[in-house]
C-alpha positions as CSV (number, residue, x, y, z in Angstrom):
1,X,7.3,-5.9,-4.4
2,X,5.9,-3.9,-1.3
3,X,3.4,-4.9,1.3
4,X,1.3,-3.9,4.1
5,X,1.0,-6.7,6.7
6,X,-0.9,-7.1,9.6
7,X,0.1,-8.1,13.3
8,X,-3.5,-8.2,15.2
9,X,-5.5,-6.3,12.6
10,X,-2.6,-3.6,13.0
11,X,-1.0,-2.6,9.7
12,X,2.4,-3.0,8.6
13,X,4.1,-1.9,5.9
14,X,6.5,-4.0,4.0
15,X,8.8,-4.8,1.1
16,X,10.1,-8.2,0.0
17,X,13.5,-8.7,-1.3
18,X,13.8,-10.4,-4.5
19,X,17.8,-11.7,-4.4
20,X,18.0,-11.9,-0.4
21,X,14.4,-14.1,0.0
22,X,13.1,-11.7,3.1
23,X,11.8,-9.4,4.2
24,X,12.0,-6.2,5.3
25,X,9.5,-4.3,7.6
26,X,8.9,-0.2,8.9
27,X,10.2,-0.2,12.2
28,X,8.6,2.8,12.5
29,X,4.7,0.7,12.0
30,X,6.3,-2.1,14.9
31,X,7.5,0.3,17.4
32,X,3.7,1.8,17.0
33,X,2.4,-2.0,17.2
34,X,4.7,-2.6,19.9
35,X,4.0,0.4,22.4
36,X,1.4,2.0,21.1
37,X,2.8,5.4,21.5
38,X,1.3,8.6,20.4
39,X,4.7,9.5,18.3
40,X,6.5,6.2,17.2
41,X,9.6,8.2,15.4
42,X,9.8,9.8,18.4
43,X,9.9,6.7,20.6
44,X,12.6,5.3,18.2
45,X,14.9,8.6,17.8
46,X,15.0,8.1,21.7
47,X,15.3,4.2,21.5
48,X,18.4,4.3,19.4
49,X,20.0,7.1,21.0
50,X,19.5,5.2,24.7
51,X,21.0,2.0,23.5
52,X,24.1,3.8,21.2
53,X,24.9,5.5,25.5
54,X,25.0,1.0,26.6
55,X,27.3,0.8,23.5
56,X,24.4,-1.0,20.7
57,X,24.1,1.2,17.1
58,X,20.8,0.4,16.4
59,X,21.1,2.2,13.1
60,X,23.3,-0.5,11.7
61,X,20.5,-3.5,11.3
62,X,18.5,-1.2,9.6
63,X,18.5,0.1,5.9
64,X,16.9,2.8,4.0
65,X,14.5,1.8,2.0
66,X,11.2,3.5,0.3
67,X,8.3,3.1,1.4
68,X,4.7,4.9,1.1
69,X,3.5,7.4,2.8
70,X,0.2,8.7,3.5
71,X,0.6,11.8,0.6
72,X,0.6,8.2,-1.5
73,X,4.5,9.6,-2.3
74,X,7.6,6.8,-1.5
75,X,10.4,7.9,1.3
76,X,13.4,6.5,2.3
77,X,12.1,4.7,6.0
78,X,14.3,2.9,9.0
79,X,13.3,-1.3,8.0
80,X,15.2,-3.8,9.1
81,X,15.1,-7.7,8.2
82,X,13.6,-10.2,10.8
83,X,16.3,-11.0,12.9
84,X,17.5,-7.4,12.7
85,X,13.5,-6.8,14.1
86,X,14.3,-9.4,16.7
87,X,17.0,-7.2,18.4
88,X,15.6,-4.1,18.3
89,X,12.1,-6.2,20.1
90,X,14.8,-6.7,23.1
91,X,15.0,-2.8,23.6
92,X,10.9,-2.5,23.5
93,X,9.2,-3.1,26.9
94,X,5.8,-5.1,25.4
95,X,3.6,-7.5,26.7
96,X,2.9,-7.9,22.6
97,X,6.9,-8.9,22.2
98,X,6.2,-13.0,22.3
99,X,3.2,-13.2,20.1
100,X,5.1,-10.7,17.7
101,X,8.0,-12.8,17.3
102,X,6.0,-15.8,16.7
103,X,4.2,-13.6,13.8
104,X,7.9,-12.6,12.1
105,X,8.3,-16.2,11.9
106,X,4.9,-16.9,10.4
107,X,4.7,-14.0,7.9
108,X,8.4,-15.4,6.7
109,X,7.2,-18.7,6.5
110,X,4.2,-17.6,4.4
111,X,5.8,-15.6,1.8
112,X,8.1,-19.1,1.1
113,X,5.2,-20.7,0.5
114,X,3.9,-18.3,-2.0
115,X,6.9,-18.2,-4.1
116,X,6.3,-22.0,-4.3
117,X,2.8,-21.9,-4.7
118,X,1.8,-18.3,-6.1
119,X,-2.5,-19.1,-6.1
120,X,-2.0,-19.2,-2.3
121,X,-0.8,-15.2,-2.2
122,X,-4.2,-14.5,-3.9
123,X,-5.7,-17.1,-1.2
124,X,-4.5,-15.2,1.8
125,X,-4.9,-11.9,0.8
126,X,-8.9,-12.7,0.2
127,X,-8.6,-14.0,3.9
128,X,-7.7,-10.8,5.5
129,X,-10.3,-8.5,3.5
130,X,-13.1,-11.2,4.2
131,X,-11.7,-11.0,8.2
132,X,-11.4,-7.2,8.0
133,X,-14.8,-7.6,7.0
134,X,-15.4,-6.9,3.5
135,X,-17.9,-8.0,1.1
136,X,-17.5,-11.0,-1.3
137,X,-18.0,-8.9,-3.9
138,X,-15.6,-6.1,-2.8
139,X,-12.5,-7.4,-2.6
140,X,-12.6,-9.5,-5.9
141,X,-12.9,-6.4,-7.5
142,X,-9.9,-5.5,-4.9
143,X,-7.9,-8.6,-6.0
144,X,-8.6,-8.2,-9.9
145,X,-8.0,-4.5,-9.2
146,X,-4.3,-5.4,-8.1
147,X,-3.6,-7.7,-11.0
148,X,-4.7,-4.8,-13.1
149,X,-1.9,-2.3,-11.7
150,X,0.9,-4.9,-10.9
151,X,0.5,-4.9,-14.9
152,X,0.2,-1.4,-14.6
153,X,3.8,-1.1,-13.1
154,X,5.3,-3.8,-15.2
155,X,5.2,-1.8,-17.8
156,X,6.3,1.4,-16.7
157,X,9.4,-0.6,-15.5
158,X,9.5,-2.4,-18.8
159,X,9.8,0.7,-20.4
160,X,11.8,2.8,-18.6
161,X,10.3,4.6,-15.7
162,X,12.3,4.8,-12.2
163,X,11.0,3.0,-9.5
164,X,9.4,5.7,-6.5
165,X,8.7,9.2,-7.2
166,X,8.3,8.6,-11.1
167,X,5.8,6.3,-10.4
168,X,3.7,7.9,-7.9
169,X,4.0,11.4,-10.4
170,X,2.5,9.5,-13.2
171,X,-0.5,7.3,-10.7
172,X,-0.9,11.3,-9.8
173,X,-1.7,11.8,-13.2
174,X,-3.9,8.7,-14.1
175,X,-6.2,9.8,-10.8
176,X,-6.2,13.4,-11.2
177,X,-7.7,12.4,-14.6
178,X,-10.3,9.7,-13.8
179,X,-11.6,11.5,-10.4
180,X,-9.9,15.3,-10.2
181,X,-8.1,14.8,-8.0
182,X,-4.9,13.8,-6.9
183,X,-3.9,10.5,-4.4
184,X,-2.5,12.4,-1.7
185,X,-5.9,14.7,-1.9
186,X,-7.7,11.3,-2.1
187,X,-6.6,10.5,0.7
188,X,-7.8,13.9,3.1
189,X,-10.9,14.0,1.4
190,X,-11.8,10.4,3.0
191,X,-9.9,11.0,6.8
192,X,-7.5,8.3,6.1
193,X,-4.0,10.3,8.0
194,X,-1.7,7.3,8.8
195,X,1.5,6.4,6.5
196,X,-0.3,2.8,6.2
197,X,-4.1,3.6,5.5
198,X,-4.3,2.6,2.1
199,X,-6.5,4.2,-0.1
200,X,-7.8,1.7,-2.3
201,X,-8.6,-0.2,0.9
202,X,-11.2,2.8,1.4
203,X,-13.0,3.1,-2.1
204,X,-16.0,1.9,-3.1
205,X,-16.8,-0.7,-5.4
206,X,-17.7,2.2,-8.4
207,X,-14.1,3.8,-7.0
208,X,-12.4,0.9,-7.7
209,X,-13.5,0.2,-10.8
210,X,-13.0,3.5,-12.4
211,X,-9.0,3.0,-11.3
212,X,-8.7,-0.4,-12.3
213,X,-10.2,1.5,-15.9
214,X,-7.8,4.9,-15.6
215,X,-4.7,2.3,-14.9
216,X,-5.5,-0.6,-17.3
217,X,-6.5,2.1,-20.3
218,X,-2.9,3.9,-19.3
219,X,-1.4,0.0,-19.9
220,X,-3.3,-0.3,-22.9
221,X,-1.8,3.2,-24.4
222,X,1.5,2.6,-23.3
223,X,1.8,-0.6,-25.4
224,X,0.1,0.6,-28.3
225,X,1.5,4.3,-28.6
226,X,4.5,2.3,-27.8
227,X,5.8,4.7,-25.4
228,X,8.9,5.3,-23.7
229,X,10.6,6.9,-21.1
230,X,9.1,9.2,-18.3
231,X,7.5,11.6,-20.0
232,X,5.8,9.5,-23.2
233,X,4.9,7.3,-20.5
234,X,3.1,10.9,-18.2
235,X,1.2,11.4,-21.6
236,X,-0.3,8.4,-21.5
237,X,-1.2,8.5,-18.2
238,X,-2.9,11.3,-18.4
239,X,-5.4,9.6,-21.9
240,X,-5.6,6.6,-19.7
241,X,-7.0,8.5,-17.3
242,X,-9.1,10.7,-19.0
243,X,-10.6,7.8,-20.7
244,X,-11.8,6.9,-17.5
245,X,-12.6,10.6,-16.2
246,X,-15.1,10.8,-19.4
247,X,-17.2,7.4,-18.5
248,X,-17.2,9.0,-14.1
249,X,-18.4,11.6,-15.6
250,X,-21.6,10.8,-17.9
251,X,-22.3,7.7,-15.1
252,X,-22.2,10.7,-12.3
253,X,-24.6,12.9,-15.0
254,X,-26.9,10.1,-15.9
255,X,-26.9,8.3,-12.4
256,X,-27.7,12.1,-10.4
257,X,-24.5,10.3,-8.0
258,X,-21.3,11.3,-7.2
259,X,-18.7,8.4,-7.7
260,X,-16.2,10.3,-5.3
261,X,-17.2,9.4,-1.6
262,X,-16.0,10.5,1.9
263,X,-17.0,7.7,4.0
264,X,-13.9,5.7,3.9
265,X,-14.1,1.7,5.6
266,X,-13.0,2.3,9.2
267,X,-15.9,5.0,10.1
268,X,-18.5,3.3,8.1
269,X,-21.3,1.3,10.4
270,X,-20.6,-2.2,10.6
271,X,-24.6,-3.1,8.3
272,X,-22.9,-1.2,5.5
273,X,-19.0,-2.3,5.2
274,X,-20.3,-5.9,4.0
275,X,-21.7,-3.9,1.1
276,X,-19.1,-1.2,0.9
277,X,-21.4,0.8,-2.1
């Protein structure tokens, strides 16, 4: 399970290891948060080189895990667990180091709580969006969208679709059929450039609704057609997306307004963020 964690309103990509029961965090994102470096990748590269000269190999406490990048695709990224990050933090002079250590401990504790009580996970997601200024109505749609997405990816997994690249391709097919644009270009349209920027967090109500319709339709078609493997599920993705695409075009024709918006949440005036419409 991949996720975006928030530390002092900064996003950190992470992935939960079900076997080891612990989080792995993107080292690059952590470096960006602690250093405010304009080029965290270069900072991390030089940091590893510097520590190696003193006999410390930081790469040995990292794993290459696939996380979503700014183009919507999954790429192998240096990740480390809590223990590894605590060692990495020692090599970063930052006033945020101590608060970050406390945050790491809290994130781990909360995840264990959520395993025992799954309702806590949804509650915390709601609280996070609320703190960022989203409206209650938008939050409910976003939460529902997460559930629809999870149902779809579970269906793909059970039908022999491989996680990573194949998931990204199928998602792009649904988006293309629904909106006429793939996720990476959609992010560019909205001016989202950071790898940690989540496109769906910057969608308005209608964009979220049609995204859900496309993915829910794809799930239903895959089930009814008993789609197996990547090729058959790709056809289901196109069909599911076209259901939402036709509905979108019909609405645009009758309302006289485009559903697709260039607006992103970060650039909206505070007065508009509460409605996000």
